[in-house]
Backbone atoms as SQL, in Angstrom:
CREATE TABLE atoms (id INTEGER PRIMARY KEY, chain TEXT, resi INTEGER, resn TEXT, atom TEXT, x REAL, y REAL, z REAL);
INSERT INTO atoms VALUES
  (1, 'A', 1, 'MET', 'N', -42.578, -6.506, -23.277),
  (2, 'A', 1, 'MET', 'CA', -43.136, -5.040, -23.386),
  (3, 'A', 1, 'MET', 'C', -43.906, -5.576, -21.754),
  (4, 'A', 2, 'THR', 'N', -44.644, -6.834, -21.211),
  (5, 'A', 2, 'THR', 'CA', -45.323, -6.915, -20.366),
  (6, 'A', 2, 'THR', 'C', -44.315, -7.098, -19.166),
  (7, 'A', 3, 'ARG', 'N', -43.117, -7.316, -19.193),
  (8, 'A', 3, 'ARG', 'CA', -41.997, -7.568, -18.373),
  (9, 'A', 3, 'ARG', 'C', -41.293, -6.448, -17.768),
  (10, 'A', 4, 'HIS', 'N', -41.609, -5.343, -18.437),
  (11, 'A', 4, 'HIS', 'CA', -41.124, -4.038, -18.071),
  (12, 'A', 4, 'HIS', 'C', -42.775, -3.317, -17.801),
  (13, 'A', 5, 'LEU', 'N', -43.460, -3.899, -17.631),
  (14, 'A', 5, 'LEU', 'CA', -44.585, -3.182, -17.462),
  (15, 'A', 5, 'LEU', 'C', -45.089, -3.169, -15.889),
  (16, 'A', 6, 'LEU', 'N', -44.762, -4.394, -15.383),
  (17, 'A', 6, 'LEU', 'CA', -44.882, -4.781, -13.842),
  (18, 'A', 6, 'LEU', 'C', -44.404, -4.280, -13.162),
  (19, 'A', 7, 'PRO', 'N', -42.809, -4.056, -13.093),
  (20, 'A', 7, 'PRO', 'CA', -42.238, -3.133, -12.028),
  (21, 'A', 7, 'PRO', 'C', -42.736, -1.620, -12.395),
  (22, 'A', 8, 'LEU', 'N', -43.255, -1.412, -13.351),
  (23, 'A', 8, 'LEU', 'CA', -43.576, 0.270, -13.293),
  (24, 'A', 8, 'LEU', 'C', -44.909, 0.323, -12.469),
  (25, 'A', 9, 'LEU', 'N', -45.718, -0.653, -12.659),
  (26, 'A', 9, 'LEU', 'CA', -47.110, -0.532, -11.988),
  (27, 'A', 9, 'LEU', 'C', -46.952, -0.900, -10.510),
  (28, 'A', 10, 'LEU', 'N', -46.052, -1.599, -10.200),
  (29, 'A', 10, 'LEU', 'CA', -45.775, -1.859, -8.688),
  (30, 'A', 10, 'LEU', 'C', -45.006, -0.479, -8.177),
  (31, 'A', 11, 'ALA', 'N', -44.395, -0.036, -8.934),
  (32, 'A', 11, 'ALA', 'CA', -43.745, 1.372, -8.516),
  (33, 'A', 11, 'ALA', 'C', -44.305, 2.659, -8.212),
  (34, 'A', 12, 'GLY', 'N', -45.380, 2.495, -9.125),
  (35, 'A', 12, 'GLY', 'CA', -46.515, 3.506, -9.289),
  (36, 'A', 12, 'GLY', 'C', -47.264, 3.065, -7.885),
  (37, 'A', 13, 'LEU', 'N', -47.686, 1.845, -7.880),
  (38, 'A', 13, 'LEU', 'CA', -48.541, 1.786, -6.663),
  (39, 'A', 13, 'LEU', 'C', -47.990, 2.098, -5.403),
  (40, 'A', 14, 'MET', 'N', -46.616, 1.837, -5.179),
  (41, 'A', 14, 'MET', 'CA', -46.015, 1.992, -4.297),
  (42, 'A', 14, 'MET', 'C', -45.918, 3.832, -3.955),
  (43, 'A', 15, 'ALA', 'N', -45.924, 4.253, -4.664),
  (44, 'A', 15, 'ALA', 'CA', -45.258, 5.645, -5.115),
  (45, 'A', 15, 'ALA', 'C', -46.567, 6.435, -4.892),
  (46, 'A', 16, 'THR', 'N', -47.888, 6.001, -4.825),
  (47, 'A', 16, 'THR', 'CA', -48.903, 6.670, -4.686),
  (48, 'A', 16, 'THR', 'C', -49.801, 6.541, -3.301),
  (49, 'A', 17, 'PRO', 'N', -49.849, 7.532, -2.714),
  (50, 'A', 17, 'PRO', 'CA', -50.158, 7.570, -1.434),
  (51, 'A', 17, 'PRO', 'C', -51.641, 7.082, -1.277),
  (52, 'A', 18, 'ALA', 'N', -51.522, 5.956, -0.380),
  (53, 'A', 18, 'ALA', 'CA', -52.955, 5.227, -0.125),
  (54, 'A', 18, 'ALA', 'C', -53.332, 6.151, 0.929),
  (55, 'A', 19, 'LEU', 'N', -54.684, 7.100, 0.594),
  (56, 'A', 19, 'LEU', 'CA', -55.334, 8.065, 1.618),
  (57, 'A', 19, 'LEU', 'C', -56.397, 6.866, 2.648),
  (58, 'A', 20, 'ALA', 'N', -56.456, 7.443, 3.743),
  (59, 'A', 20, 'ALA', 'CA', -57.130, 6.759, 5.052),
  (60, 'A', 20, 'ALA', 'C', -58.472, 7.738, 4.781),
  (61, 'A', 21, 'ASP', 'N', -59.118, 7.502, 6.021),
  (62, 'A', 21, 'ASP', 'CA', -60.401, 8.238, 5.919),
  (63, 'A', 21, 'ASP', 'C', -60.059, 9.540, 6.238),
  (64, 'A', 22, 'ASP', 'N', -58.871, 10.166, 6.971),
  (65, 'A', 22, 'ASP', 'CA', -58.713, 11.276, 7.119),
  (66, 'A', 22, 'ASP', 'C', -57.753, 12.008, 6.395),
  (67, 'A', 23, 'ASP', 'N', -57.760, 11.338, 5.234),
  (68, 'A', 23, 'ASP', 'CA', -56.860, 11.783, 3.885),
  (69, 'A', 23, 'ASP', 'C', -55.053, 12.241, 4.394),
  (70, 'A', 24, 'GLN', 'N', -54.963, 11.321, 4.942),
  (71, 'A', 24, 'GLN', 'CA', -53.237, 11.034, 5.561),
  (72, 'A', 24, 'GLN', 'C', -52.904, 9.770, 4.624),
  (73, 'A', 25, 'PRO', 'N', -51.630, 9.872, 4.016),
  (74, 'A', 25, 'PRO', 'CA', -50.804, 8.999, 3.578),
  (75, 'A', 25, 'PRO', 'C', -50.501, 7.850, 4.276),
  (76, 'A', 26, 'GLN', 'N', -51.074, 6.591, 4.210),
  (77, 'A', 26, 'GLN', 'CA', -50.436, 5.251, 4.667),
  (78, 'A', 26, 'GLN', 'C', -48.846, 5.049, 4.638),
  (79, 'A', 27, 'HIS', 'N', -48.415, 4.597, 5.936),
  (80, 'A', 27, 'HIS', 'CA', -47.101, 4.146, 5.681),
  (81, 'A', 27, 'HIS', 'C', -47.020, 2.966, 5.894),
  (82, 'A', 28, 'PHE', 'N', -45.760, 2.499, 5.396),
  (83, 'A', 28, 'PHE', 'CA', -45.210, 1.290, 5.977),
  (84, 'A', 28, 'PHE', 'C', -44.598, 1.153, 7.056),
  (85, 'A', 29, 'SER', 'N', -45.236, 0.352, 8.066),
  (86, 'A', 29, 'SER', 'CA', -44.610, 0.285, 9.427),
  (87, 'A', 29, 'SER', 'C', -43.090, -0.492, 9.842),
  (88, 'A', 30, 'GLY', 'N', -42.975, -1.141, 8.957),
  (89, 'A', 30, 'GLY', 'CA', -41.032, -1.636, 9.089),
  (90, 'A', 30, 'GLY', 'C', -41.222, -2.781, 9.908),
  (91, 'A', 31, 'LYS', 'N', -40.185, -3.475, 10.048),
  (92, 'A', 31, 'LYS', 'CA', -39.637, -4.800, 11.122),
  (93, 'A', 31, 'LYS', 'C', -40.025, -3.819, 12.209),
  (94, 'A', 32, 'PRO', 'N', -40.360, -4.677, 13.377),
  (95, 'A', 32, 'PRO', 'CA', -40.243, -3.950, 14.368),
  (96, 'A', 32, 'PRO', 'C', -39.072, -4.172, 15.371),
  (97, 'A', 33, 'ALA', 'N', -38.661, -3.172, 16.316),
  (98, 'A', 33, 'ALA', 'CA', -37.026, -3.502, 17.161),
  (99, 'A', 33, 'ALA', 'C', -37.545, -3.317, 18.310),
  (100, 'A', 34, 'ASP', 'N', -38.039, -4.302, 18.986),
  (101, 'A', 34, 'ASP', 'CA', -38.414, -4.151, 20.099),
  (102, 'A', 34, 'ASP', 'C', -37.154, -4.193, 21.195),
  (103, 'A', 35, 'THR', 'N', -36.335, -4.862, 20.579),
  (104, 'A', 35, 'THR', 'CA', -34.537, -5.087, 21.776),
  (105, 'A', 35, 'THR', 'C', -33.532, -4.696, 20.990),
  (106, 'A', 36, 'MET', 'N', -32.531, -4.242, 21.693),
  (107, 'A', 36, 'MET', 'CA', -31.043, -3.909, 20.893),
  (108, 'A', 36, 'MET', 'C', -30.633, -4.843, 20.117),
  (109, 'A', 37, 'ALA', 'N', -30.696, -6.332, 20.515),
  (110, 'A', 37, 'ALA', 'CA', -30.371, -7.343, 19.622),
  (111, 'A', 37, 'ALA', 'C', -31.336, -7.356, 18.116),
  (112, 'A', 38, 'GLU', 'N', -32.570, -7.352, 18.332),
  (113, 'A', 38, 'GLU', 'CA', -33.578, -7.342, 17.324),
  (114, 'A', 38, 'GLU', 'C', -33.101, -6.067, 16.396),
  (115, 'A', 39, 'ALA', 'N', -32.880, -4.648, 16.929),
  (116, 'A', 39, 'ALA', 'CA', -32.753, -3.693, 15.909),
  (117, 'A', 39, 'ALA', 'C', -31.486, -3.724, 15.689),
  (118, 'A', 40, 'VAL', 'N', -30.346, -4.346, 15.723),
  (119, 'A', 40, 'VAL', 'CA', -29.071, -4.474, 15.018),
  (120, 'A', 40, 'VAL', 'C', -29.201, -5.792, 14.000),
  (121, 'A', 41, 'ALA', 'N', -30.125, -6.638, 14.162),
  (122, 'A', 41, 'ALA', 'CA', -30.088, -7.798, 13.621),
  (123, 'A', 41, 'ALA', 'C', -30.721, -7.094, 12.179),
  (124, 'A', 42, 'ASN', 'N', -32.134, -6.522, 12.459),
  (125, 'A', 42, 'ASN', 'CA', -32.937, -6.041, 11.680),
  (126, 'A', 42, 'ASN', 'C', -31.801, -4.904, 10.747),
  (127, 'A', 43, 'ALA', 'N', -31.090, -4.081, 11.369),
  (128, 'A', 43, 'ALA', 'CA', -30.630, -2.786, 10.612),
  (129, 'A', 43, 'ALA', 'C', -29.281, -3.493, 9.522),
  (130, 'A', 44, 'SER', 'N', -29.111, -4.579, 10.329),
  (131, 'A', 44, 'SER', 'CA', -27.720, -5.611, 9.331),
  (132, 'A', 44, 'SER', 'C', -28.471, -5.817, 8.004),
  (133, 'A', 45, 'GLU', 'N', -29.304, -6.426, 8.265),
  (134, 'A', 45, 'GLU', 'CA', -30.364, -7.088, 6.975),
  (135, 'A', 45, 'GLU', 'C', -30.646, -6.036, 5.991),
  (136, 'A', 46, 'ALA', 'N', -31.341, -4.944, 6.881),
  (137, 'A', 46, 'ALA', 'CA', -31.690, -4.058, 5.957),
  (138, 'A', 46, 'ALA', 'C', -30.597, -3.330, 4.953),
  (139, 'A', 47, 'ASN', 'N', -29.427, -3.006, 5.995),
  (140, 'A', 47, 'ASN', 'CA', -28.187, -2.477, 4.922),
  (141, 'A', 47, 'ASN', 'C', -27.641, -3.499, 4.049),
  (142, 'A', 48, 'ARG', 'N', -27.808, -4.637, 4.218),
  (143, 'A', 48, 'ARG', 'CA', -27.128, -5.405, 3.543),
  (144, 'A', 48, 'ARG', 'C', -27.922, -5.252, 2.113),
  (145, 'A', 49, 'GLU', 'N', -29.072, -5.349, 2.219),
  (146, 'A', 49, 'GLU', 'CA', -29.969, -5.256, 1.199),
  (147, 'A', 49, 'GLU', 'C', -30.251, -3.834, 0.340),
  (148, 'A', 50, 'LEU', 'N', -30.048, -2.974, 1.014),
  (149, 'A', 50, 'LEU', 'CA', -29.782, -1.292, 0.602),
  (150, 'A', 50, 'LEU', 'C', -28.493, -1.268, -0.228),
  (151, 'A', 51, 'ALA', 'N', -27.138, -1.941, 0.329),
  (152, 'A', 51, 'ALA', 'CA', -25.805, -1.993, -0.392),
  (153, 'A', 51, 'ALA', 'C', -26.151, -2.670, -1.836),
  (154, 'A', 52, 'GLU', 'N', -26.490, -3.794, -1.622),
  (155, 'A', 52, 'GLU', 'CA', -26.878, -4.550, -2.748),
  (156, 'A', 52, 'GLU', 'C', -27.844, -3.395, -3.968),
  (157, 'A', 53, 'LEU', 'N', -28.465, -2.998, -3.175),
  (158, 'A', 53, 'LEU', 'CA', -29.390, -2.201, -4.378),
  (159, 'A', 53, 'LEU', 'C', -28.612, -1.005, -5.030),
  (160, 'A', 54, 'LEU', 'N', -27.910, -0.409, -4.053),
  (161, 'A', 54, 'LEU', 'CA', -26.931, 0.561, -4.078),
  (162, 'A', 54, 'LEU', 'C', -25.998, 0.495, -4.977),
  (163, 'A', 55, 'ASP', 'N', -25.892, -0.803, -5.429),
  (164, 'A', 55, 'ASP', 'CA', -24.689, -1.321, -6.365),
  (165, 'A', 55, 'ASP', 'C', -25.087, -1.303, -7.635),
  (166, 'A', 56, 'GLY', 'N', -26.017, -1.189, -7.905),
  (167, 'A', 56, 'GLY', 'CA', -26.438, -1.104, -9.297),
  (168, 'A', 56, 'GLY', 'C', -27.395, 0.035, -9.717),
  (169, 'A', 57, 'GLU', 'N', -28.082, -0.032, -10.903),
  (170, 'A', 57, 'GLU', 'CA', -28.860, 1.053, -11.509),
  (171, 'A', 57, 'GLU', 'C', -29.893, 0.697, -10.956),
  (172, 'A', 58, 'LEU', 'N', -30.564, 1.916, -10.111),
  (173, 'A', 58, 'LEU', 'CA', -31.741, 2.133, -9.449),
  (174, 'A', 58, 'LEU', 'C', -32.991, 2.181, -10.098),
  (175, 'A', 59, 'SER', 'N', -33.536, 0.951, -10.245),
  (176, 'A', 59, 'SER', 'CA', -34.651, 1.250, -11.152),
  (177, 'A', 59, 'SER', 'C', -36.044, 1.929, -10.273),
  (178, 'A', 60, 'ASP', 'N', -37.142, 2.009, -10.473),
  (179, 'A', 60, 'ASP', 'CA', -38.297, 2.447, -9.534),
  (180, 'A', 60, 'ASP', 'C', -38.782, 1.662, -9.023),
  (181, 'A', 61, 'ALA', 'N', -38.361, 0.076, -9.120),
  (182, 'A', 61, 'ALA', 'CA', -39.052, -0.842, -8.315),
  (183, 'A', 61, 'ALA', 'C', -37.915, -1.101, -7.008),
  (184, 'A', 62, 'ASP', 'N', -36.691, -0.378, -7.211),
  (185, 'A', 62, 'ASP', 'CA', -35.672, -0.957, -6.350),
  (186, 'A', 62, 'ASP', 'C', -35.984, 0.688, -5.574),
  (187, 'A', 63, 'LEU', 'N', -36.414, 1.692, -6.141),
  (188, 'A', 63, 'LEU', 'CA', -36.357, 2.785, -4.977),
  (189, 'A', 63, 'LEU', 'C', -37.703, 2.643, -4.353),
  (190, 'A', 64, 'ALA', 'N', -38.504, 2.012, -4.494),
  (191, 'A', 64, 'ALA', 'CA', -39.809, 1.626, -3.921),
  (192, 'A', 64, 'ALA', 'C', -39.304, 0.616, -2.856),
  (193, 'A', 65, 'ARG', 'N', -38.341, -0.435, -2.963),
  (194, 'A', 65, 'ARG', 'CA', -38.099, -0.985, -2.436),
  (195, 'A', 65, 'ARG', 'C', -37.128, -0.215, -1.065),
  (196, 'A', 66, 'ILE', 'N', -36.022, 0.600, -1.506),
  (197, 'A', 66, 'ILE', 'CA', -35.367, 1.280, -0.249),
  (198, 'A', 66, 'ILE', 'C', -36.689, 2.012, 0.278),
  (199, 'A', 67, 'HIS', 'N', -37.454, 2.586, -0.092),
  (200, 'A', 67, 'HIS', 'CA', -38.430, 3.222, 0.482),
  (201, 'A', 67, 'HIS', 'C', -38.997, 2.583, 1.663),
  (202, 'A', 68, 'GLN', 'N', -39.345, 1.432, 1.297),
  (203, 'A', 68, 'GLN', 'CA', -39.857, 0.058, 2.441),
  (204, 'A', 68, 'GLN', 'C', -38.863, -0.116, 3.662),
  (205, 'A', 69, 'LEU', 'N', -37.261, -0.278, 3.239),
  (206, 'A', 69, 'LEU', 'CA', -36.444, -0.965, 4.016),
  (207, 'A', 69, 'LEU', 'C', -36.018, 0.456, 4.903),
  (208, 'A', 70, 'SER', 'N', -36.434, 1.888, 4.362),
  (209, 'A', 70, 'SER', 'CA', -36.163, 2.767, 5.363),
  (210, 'A', 70, 'SER', 'C', -36.981, 2.946, 6.592),
  (211, 'A', 71, 'TYR', 'N', -38.021, 2.388, 6.700),
  (212, 'A', 71, 'TYR', 'CA', -39.006, 2.317, 7.904),
  (213, 'A', 71, 'TYR', 'C', -38.304, 0.897, 9.014),
  (214, 'A', 72, 'THR', 'N', -37.984, 0.187, 8.315),
  (215, 'A', 72, 'THR', 'CA', -37.290, -1.232, 9.142),
  (216, 'A', 72, 'THR', 'C', -35.970, -0.328, 9.445),
  (217, 'A', 73, 'MET', 'N', -35.090, 0.270, 8.652),
  (218, 'A', 73, 'MET', 'CA', -34.112, 0.889, 9.484),
  (219, 'A', 73, 'MET', 'C', -34.294, 2.218, 10.340),
  (220, 'A', 74, 'GLU', 'N', -35.297, 2.897, 9.986),
  (221, 'A', 74, 'GLU', 'CA', -35.611, 4.145, 11.082),
  (222, 'A', 74, 'GLU', 'C', -35.712, 3.444, 12.481),
  (223, 'A', 75, 'ASN', 'N', -36.841, 2.239, 12.376),
  (224, 'A', 75, 'ASN', 'CA', -37.515, 1.473, 13.770),
  (225, 'A', 75, 'ASN', 'C', -35.660, 1.094, 14.250),
  (226, 'A', 76, 'ALA', 'N', -35.117, 0.655, 13.756),
  (227, 'A', 76, 'ALA', 'CA', -34.144, 0.101, 14.087),
  (228, 'A', 76, 'ALA', 'C', -33.084, 1.145, 15.137),
  (229, 'A', 77, 'LEU', 'N', -32.987, 2.580, 14.044),
  (230, 'A', 77, 'LEU', 'CA', -32.241, 3.134, 14.907),
  (231, 'A', 77, 'LEU', 'C', -32.911, 4.110, 15.748),
  (232, 'A', 78, 'GLY', 'N', -33.981, 4.167, 15.775),
  (233, 'A', 78, 'GLY', 'CA', -34.787, 4.882, 16.901),
  (234, 'A', 78, 'GLY', 'C', -34.526, 3.800, 18.151),
  (235, 'A', 79, 'ARG', 'N', -34.501, 2.458, 18.377),
  (236, 'A', 79, 'ARG', 'CA', -34.366, 1.589, 19.673),
  (237, 'A', 79, 'ARG', 'C', -32.771, 1.701, 19.722),
  (238, 'A', 80, 'ILE', 'N', -32.135, 1.374, 18.863),
  (239, 'A', 80, 'ILE', 'CA', -30.418, 1.568, 19.373),
  (240, 'A', 80, 'ILE', 'C', -30.099, 2.985, 19.872),
  (241, 'A', 81, 'HIS', 'N', -30.899, 4.079, 19.520),
  (242, 'A', 81, 'HIS', 'CA', -30.858, 5.302, 19.699),
  (243, 'A', 81, 'HIS', 'C', -31.165, 5.434, 21.554),
  (244, 'A', 82, 'GLU', 'N', -32.389, 4.836, 21.640),
  (245, 'A', 82, 'GLU', 'CA', -32.861, 4.987, 23.011),
  (246, 'A', 82, 'GLU', 'C', -32.221, 3.723, 23.721),
  (247, 'A', 83, 'GLU', 'N', -31.798, 2.760, 23.245),
  (248, 'A', 83, 'GLU', 'CA', -30.664, 1.829, 24.091),
  (249, 'A', 83, 'GLU', 'C', -29.640, 2.540, 24.385),
  (250, 'A', 84, 'VAL', 'N', -28.988, 2.980, 23.560),
  (251, 'A', 84, 'VAL', 'CA', -27.309, 3.727, 23.851),
  (252, 'A', 84, 'VAL', 'C', -27.620, 5.098, 25.045),
  (253, 'A', 85, 'TYR', 'N', -28.687, 5.401, 24.548),
  (254, 'A', 85, 'TYR', 'CA', -29.038, 6.831, 25.760),
  (255, 'A', 85, 'TYR', 'C', -29.033, 6.360, 26.917),
  (256, 'A', 86, 'GLN', 'N', -29.766, 5.080, 27.201),
  (257, 'A', 86, 'GLN', 'CA', -29.994, 4.521, 28.576),
  (258, 'A', 86, 'GLN', 'C', -28.358, 3.978, 28.882),
  (259, 'A', 87, 'LEU', 'N', -27.597, 3.330, 28.162),
  (260, 'A', 87, 'LEU', 'CA', -26.341, 2.870, 28.458),
  (261, 'A', 87, 'LEU', 'C', -25.711, 4.076, 28.732),
  (262, 'A', 88, 'GLU', 'N', -25.456, 5.193, 28.145),
  (263, 'A', 88, 'GLU', 'CA', -24.980, 6.599, 28.943),
  (264, 'A', 88, 'GLU', 'C', -24.899, 6.715, 30.302),
  (265, 'A', 89, 'GLY', 'N', -26.267, 6.989, 30.580),
  (266, 'A', 89, 'GLY', 'CA', -26.382, 6.671, 32.152),
  (267, 'A', 89, 'GLY', 'C', -25.763, 5.542, 33.072),
  (268, 'A', 90, 'THR', 'N', -25.931, 4.269, 32.503),
  (269, 'A', 90, 'THR', 'CA', -25.420, 3.253, 32.836),
  (270, 'A', 90, 'THR', 'C', -23.818, 3.416, 33.263),
  (271, 'A', 91, 'LEU', 'N', -22.964, 3.727, 32.144),
  (272, 'A', 91, 'LEU', 'CA', -21.765, 3.902, 31.963),
  (273, 'A', 91, 'LEU', 'C', -21.235, 5.253, 33.054),
  (274, 'A', 92, 'GLU', 'N', -22.490, 5.952, 32.857),
  (275, 'A', 92, 'GLU', 'CA', -22.075, 7.166, 33.791),
  (276, 'A', 92, 'GLU', 'C', -21.869, 7.023, 35.334),
  (277, 'A', 93, 'GLU', 'N', -22.514, 5.853, 35.637),
  (278, 'A', 93, 'GLU', 'CA', -22.625, 5.131, 37.252),
  (279, 'A', 93, 'GLU', 'C', -21.475, 4.305, 37.585),
  (280, 'A', 94, 'VAL', 'N', -20.852, 3.620, 36.503),
  (281, 'A', 94, 'VAL', 'CA', -19.613, 2.736, 36.280),
  (282, 'A', 94, 'VAL', 'C', -18.665, 3.821, 36.949),
  (283, 'A', 95, 'HIS', 'N', -18.570, 5.177, 36.186),
  (284, 'A', 95, 'HIS', 'CA', -17.311, 6.416, 36.209),
  (285, 'A', 95, 'HIS', 'C', -17.784, 6.943, 37.714),
  (286, 'A', 96, 'LEU', 'N', -18.871, 7.115, 37.829),
  (287, 'A', 96, 'LEU', 'CA', -19.206, 7.467, 39.073),
  (288, 'A', 96, 'LEU', 'C', -18.753, 6.773, 40.377),
  (289, 'A', 97, 'GLY', 'N', -18.934, 5.172, 40.310),
  (290, 'A', 97, 'GLY', 'CA', -18.710, 4.467, 41.119),
  (291, 'A', 97, 'GLY', 'C', -17.084, 3.966, 41.239),
  (292, 'A', 98, 'SER', 'N', -16.246, 4.039, 40.106),
  (293, 'A', 98, 'SER', 'CA', -14.700, 3.887, 40.138),
  (294, 'A', 98, 'SER', 'C', -14.322, 5.395, 40.948),
  (295, 'A', 99, 'GLU', 'N', -14.717, 6.301, 40.734),
  (296, 'A', 99, 'GLU', 'CA', -14.379, 7.300, 41.132),
  (297, 'A', 99, 'GLU', 'C', -14.484, 7.479, 42.973),
  (298, 'A', 100, 'ALA', 'N', -15.276, 6.698, 43.117),
  (299, 'A', 100, 'ALA', 'CA', -15.785, 6.471, 44.757),
  (300, 'A', 100, 'ALA', 'C', -15.160, 5.352, 45.357),
  (301, 'A', 101, 'PHE', 'N', -14.531, 4.536, 44.647),
  (302, 'A', 101, 'PHE', 'CA', -13.758, 3.137, 44.932),
  (303, 'A', 101, 'PHE', 'C', -15.146, 2.250, 45.417),
  (304, 'A', 102, 'ASP', 'N', -16.367, 2.246, 44.720),
  (305, 'A', 102, 'ASP', 'CA', -17.812, 1.606, 45.294),
  (306, 'A', 102, 'ASP', 'C', -17.662, 0.607, 44.224),
  (307, 'A', 103, 'ARG', 'N', -16.947, -0.641, 44.760),
  (308, 'A', 103, 'ARG', 'CA', -16.726, -1.927, 43.825),
  (309, 'A', 103, 'ARG', 'C', -18.197, -2.259, 43.229),
  (310, 'A', 104, 'GLU', 'N', -19.171, -2.446, 44.330),
  (311, 'A', 104, 'GLU', 'CA', -20.588, -3.226, 43.934),
  (312, 'A', 104, 'GLU', 'C', -21.158, -2.463, 42.896),
  (313, 'A', 105, 'ARG', 'N', -21.074, -1.230, 43.103),
  (314, 'A', 105, 'ARG', 'CA', -21.699, -0.305, 41.840),
  (315, 'A', 105, 'ARG', 'C', -20.843, -0.322, 40.794),
  (316, 'A', 106, 'VAL', 'N', -19.676, -0.375, 40.829),
  (317, 'A', 106, 'VAL', 'CA', -19.055, -0.633, 39.364),
  (318, 'A', 106, 'VAL', 'C', -19.426, -2.003, 38.835),
  (319, 'A', 107, 'ARG', 'N', -19.096, -2.750, 39.833),
  (320, 'A', 107, 'ARG', 'CA', -19.875, -4.081, 38.828),
  (321, 'A', 107, 'ARG', 'C', -21.015, -4.362, 38.905),
  (322, 'A', 108, 'SER', 'N', -21.941, -3.973, 39.580),
  (323, 'A', 108, 'SER', 'CA', -23.293, -4.160, 38.663),
  (324, 'A', 108, 'SER', 'C', -23.664, -3.348, 37.830),
  (325, 'A', 109, 'ASN', 'N', -22.944, -2.106, 37.608),
  (326, 'A', 109, 'ASN', 'CA', -23.494, -1.301, 36.332),
  (327, 'A', 109, 'ASN', 'C', -22.528, -1.654, 34.979),
  (328, 'A', 110, 'GLY', 'N', -21.286, -1.992, 35.462),
  (329, 'A', 110, 'GLY', 'CA', -20.576, -2.664, 34.389),
  (330, 'A', 110, 'GLY', 'C', -20.903, -3.758, 33.852),
  (331, 'A', 111, 'GLU', 'N', -21.329, -4.691, 34.607),
  (332, 'A', 111, 'GLU', 'CA', -22.248, -5.840, 33.817),
  (333, 'A', 111, 'GLU', 'C', -23.253, -5.476, 32.780),
  (334, 'A', 112, 'ALA', 'N', -24.325, -4.442, 33.560),
  (335, 'A', 112, 'ALA', 'CA', -25.256, -3.831, 32.793),
  (336, 'A', 112, 'ALA', 'C', -25.073, -3.431, 31.752),
  (337, 'A', 113, 'TYR', 'N', -23.965, -2.597, 31.851),
  (338, 'A', 113, 'TYR', 'CA', -23.414, -1.839, 30.785),
  (339, 'A', 113, 'TYR', 'C', -22.755, -2.718, 29.233),
  (340, 'A', 114, 'LEU', 'N', -22.070, -3.709, 29.643),
  (341, 'A', 114, 'LEU', 'CA', -21.319, -4.864, 28.655),
  (342, 'A', 114, 'LEU', 'C', -22.479, -5.739, 28.047),
  (343, 'A', 115, 'ASP', 'N', -23.710, -5.845, 29.220),
  (344, 'A', 115, 'ASP', 'CA', -24.873, -6.718, 28.368),
  (345, 'A', 115, 'ASP', 'C', -25.227, -5.990, 27.659),
  (346, 'A', 116, 'GLY', 'N', -25.492, -4.578, 27.825),
  (347, 'A', 116, 'GLY', 'CA', -26.322, -3.617, 26.717),
  (348, 'A', 116, 'GLY', 'C', -25.695, -3.682, 25.563),
  (349, 'A', 117, 'MET', 'N', -24.388, -3.199, 25.680),
  (350, 'A', 117, 'MET', 'CA', -23.415, -3.029, 24.135),
  (351, 'A', 117, 'MET', 'C', -23.200, -4.525, 23.942),
  (352, 'A', 118, 'ALA', 'N', -23.206, -5.643, 24.078),
  (353, 'A', 118, 'ALA', 'CA', -23.158, -6.889, 23.351),
  (354, 'A', 118, 'ALA', 'C', -23.650, -6.999, 22.014),
  (355, 'A', 119, 'PRO', 'N', -24.864, -6.557, 21.694),
  (356, 'A', 119, 'PRO', 'CA', -25.256, -6.582, 20.453),
  (357, 'A', 119, 'PRO', 'C', -24.698, -5.970, 19.686),
  (358, 'A', 120, 'LEU', 'N', -24.091, -4.526, 19.988),
  (359, 'A', 120, 'LEU', 'CA', -23.762, -3.704, 18.908),
  (360, 'A', 120, 'LEU', 'C', -21.959, -4.199, 18.744),
  (361, 'A', 121, 'LEU', 'N', -21.719, -4.938, 19.535),
  (362, 'A', 121, 'LEU', 'CA', -20.336, -5.347, 19.370),
  (363, 'A', 121, 'LEU', 'C', -20.221, -6.815, 18.615),
  (364, 'A', 122, 'ASP', 'N', -21.180, -7.413, 19.042),
  (365, 'A', 122, 'ASP', 'CA', -20.910, -9.045, 18.023),
  (366, 'A', 122, 'ASP', 'C', -20.656, -9.069, 16.600);
C-alpha cells in the first residue's frame, strides 16, 4: 500500500500550484538553452525521455514528469526558433550575394550559416 502512496503524493504535490506572495503559481524553469547546441542537446534528451514515458501506461507521476520536461522542451524550442530566425537572414545574405556575384559576401555569410546550422544537422 505504501509503495502506491508515494507516487500519488508526489503527483499531488506537483499538480498543486505553489502560491507566491502575489498568488501566482510558480512554475519549473526547465534546463536553460543559451546556445543552439545546448538547445538541441536538451531537446534530444527530453524527447527521448518523453518517448519512453509515452511508450507505457501514463501514471500520475509520469504526467508530472512530462509537465517538468515540457519546460525544458519549451526553452529549447524557443532558442532554436530564435537561432533559425537569425539564420534565415544570414541565408538571405548568401542568396543576395550570389545574385550580385559578391564572393566575399557569399563566403562570410555562407560560413556563418553553416556554423549556425551545424547543431541541427549533426
